[in-house]
N, C-alpha and C positions, 0 to 999 in steps of 0.2 A: 504494500500500500504506500502511496506517495501523494504529496500535493503537486498539482500541475498548474502553475500560473500562466496567464496569457497577457500579452502586451496590450491588446485592445480590450477595453472594458465593455461589459454588458450593463443593462439597467440593474439597479440595486435588486438583488434576488430576494430580499426579504419581503418585497411587495408583489412578487410573481406567484402565480398559482401553478406551480410545478408539482409533479408527483415525486415521491421520495425514492423511487427505484432509479436505476442507472438511466441517464438521459441518452447516452450513446455508447457504442462499443468500438473497440479497435482490435483488429486482427493483425498480429505481427508474424509474418511468414519468414522463417529464417533460411529455408533451403528449397522451397518449392515442393516439399514433401509433407511428412508428418510432424515436423518440428514447428509447431504453431503455438504461439502464446496469445491469450485473449485478455484484454483490459476493459473493465467496466468503468465508465466515467460518471461520477456523481457530482452534480452541482449542489447548490446550497440546501442545507437542512439546518434545523435549530441546533443540531449537535456541533456544527461548525463553531458557533459562538463559544461553547464550553471549551473547545479545543484551541482557541486562539491564545497566543502568548499574553501574559498578564498586561503588558503595556497597551495592547489593542483592546483589552476588556475594560479599560478605565473609562470613567464617565466623560472625560474631556478628550477622548480619542475617537469620537464618532466619525470625523472626516477621514482619518486614516483607516478606520474599521470599514467604512463604506468602500473606499478605494480598493482595499484588500479583497473584500467579499465579491466585488464586481469582476475580479480577475482570476479567482482561484477555483479549481475543482479538485476532486479527490479521485484517484485511479486505484481500483482494486484489480490486481492482475493475477493470472493463473499460468502455471507452466505444467506440461504433461507429467504424468506419474513417473515415466522412465527418466525424467530429468530432475525429479524432486528428491530431497533427502529422505531417507527411510528411517524406520525405528523398529525395534524388536520387542516382542511381547513374550514373557515367560510366565507360565502358570505354575504356582507352587501347590503341592499337595495339601489338602485340608488337614488341620490338626484337631484332634478331639473326635467326639462321636460323629458318625456319618450324618450329614444333613444339618449339623449345628451351625455351620457358617459357610459362606461362599469362599471359593479358593482365592488366594491372593494373586494379584497380577503385578508383574514387574515390567516397567518400560525402560528400554535402553536404546542407545543410539545404534544406528545401522551402519551402512557403508559411509565412506568419507563424503563430506558435503562439498568438497572442492569441485566435482563436476557440476553440481547444481549452481554454485556461484559463477562458474564459467558460463553456463547456459544463461543465467540471469544477466550477466554482463553483456552477452550478445544481444539479448532483448533490449536492454537499455541503450546500447549503441544504435540499434536500429530505430528506436523511438526518438532518440536525440537527433538522428540524421534527418528526421521528418519534422522536427520542431519548427523550423522556419516556415515551412509550407503550411502547417496546421495551426501555427500560433499556439502551440501547447509545449511548454518548456518544463521538463521534469525537474522537480526540486529535490535533488539528491540528498541534502541534509535531512529532509523529512521522510526519506525512504525507510520503511520498516519491513522486515521479512518475518513471516509467521513461523512458528515452530513446526517440526515434523508432525504430520497428522492433522494439522489445523486447516480445514478446507470445507467448502460447501459442496464439493463434487466428490462423492464417495462411491467406492466400488472395489472390485477385485478381491473380495474376501474369500469367495469360493470360485475362482476363475476357471473358465474352460482351459484345459491344459494346452500349453504349447510344447514344453519339454523342460524338465521331466514332470510326470504326473505325481501329485502328492495326495495325502489322505484327505485334504480339503478341496481337491479339484472337483469340479462339477462336469457332467457330460454335456453334450450339445443340447440336451433338453432340460438342463438346470438341475439335475439330480445329483445328490452327494452321497457317497458311500452306499449303504444298503437301502436307502430311502428311495424306493422305486416309484412311489405314487405321490411324492412331494417334489414340486418343481419350483425352483427359484427363477423369477422372471424379471428381477430388477438388475441394477448395475453391479450387484455382487458377483455376477458370473462373467463380467468383462475381464479379459486378460490384462488390459491396461485402461487407464482413465485419461482421456484427452484434456487439454486445457480449455477447449471450447465447450459451450453448453451442449449437452448430449441427451436431452429429454426425448427428442424424437427417435434417437437411436435405441433408447430403452424401450419405448413403445413398440418400435418395429421388431425388436428381439422378442418381446413378450408376445406379440402377435404371431411370430414365427413358431414359438414353442407351443402356444395354445392351439394353433391350427394343426400342427403336426400331431399333437396328442389326440385331438378330436378325430382326426383321420384314422389313427390307429384304433381308437375305441370303436369307431364306425365299422372298420374292417373286421374287428373281432366280433361285433354284434351280428354282422352279416354272416360270418362263418358259423355261428351257433343257430341261425334261423333255418 
């Protein structure tokens, strides 16, 4: 997440009737392939006032405060899962009588975050190269990077296997282990999670699984008739 100032001001956003979701998005294509980053741009909301530096929140700073708010937006960016830092989860055995408590979880760091930092640096260079044309200038001192696992795009908990297959892999119909009549149809079965919004992909995959299962059920019913 980072602040993104503009040289050209807009009307004072505090009097505008804008929605609080992202006003526009930016796709950053690094190689013409799958390495794509997505940035959501948010213009003014009341949360901006609370986040302003103390001098800009003073009663006598209204002129400066207005000049600042007319030029700044906030960008919330995503990078794909294969370029994101990872973390490891360890489950400890329960101590005491069975069912007395939930098992303890330990979170630890995964592989080195150096590749993720390099990927992020490539994204920032590409955004900066377009700053003059778009009048969107990244404020690098205001840049903050979320910790591993902090995201609004979740998936790949029980992924379709690429290689090798694990005990938590699902088959192409979203079934895990011995559960033959339970089908996972959300993003948990995706091998990777892209940086872009993928709701329609989830819906398409769910439709594929449901259609395939219904066809198999129909075929079995016809065989018994």
